[in-house]
C-alpha angles and dihedrals in degrees: 000000000000125000119214130180110241113233110257096002094101098024102063108088116203100158129091117248105291124232093177129032120291119235123194140193129190120213146139099252102162097038091241116173097216106033145040128209129242112211119197136178126194139154125240140174125248117136086327139008104280135183118233130201118196131186120202134163140207128204113245094242097039137056106215115117119221124191115236105175144333139191138190131216140182130188115237092326090298127129104276123199121194116213112168141023125189136164133216144126095270097164099044096240094128094253126095119243128204118242121202127186121198143155132223133210092234127135104287098018113248139195121224128211115195134186118206131191121215111200128156089355091302127121119219128176109236100183142339131207122192125183147164125195113261091316094310123125118264095207098196144002106229114177146337137196138187123225146117108277100151098053095243128122100265124060123244130226117237119195131191123204141163116247127202107219131206094271094052094256127129125249134182114245122197123187130185122208140178131197120228124175089349094306127117115228126185111227103183143342136204134181132190142166141197115221107325102319131045119177105187111188113178143024128196134176123220146130099259098169096040094236094131094256124100121237128206115237123197131183 
């Protein structure tokens, strides 16, 4: 197997200058027959540190990327860093939504989960859920994934963050959400640590043991 860079696929720049890392997802959001969308989040500096969500697409038989739409957001005028973007039909309406996961330098620091609709090439925020942990700083949003972990019909959203505890140590914090009637609801939460500092980085959902039930994997 040989990997080759497709002409134009990695050369067409449609994002603003990034201050934070860029995360992408590839999905068929608008059910188009001939193209798929590329969804990207990054963070850039203007008068503040702002998160940016960009939608592009590529034709199925070509490699050039074209920007469709983009939007910016900031949480309560605080520096807002985007970390993860995913897509999936999280509310069971037959259309995929875009999920973004960010964190803000508020007091205390919070993480923000957002659900976006993409209809007729337009982005619209469906709902947003921001939280800390019992008044303690959540120092960083790390990762999120979409998948069915409860065995029901609609998938859940699983997020992974880093929590600053009362002793100044770092713990991993995992939250599970669902979306009903356009509203984000937290189902459960768990946090853990090894020794005094745990820097969890990624979360994925998959059926590792082939028993028909998805597991949640963190690292």
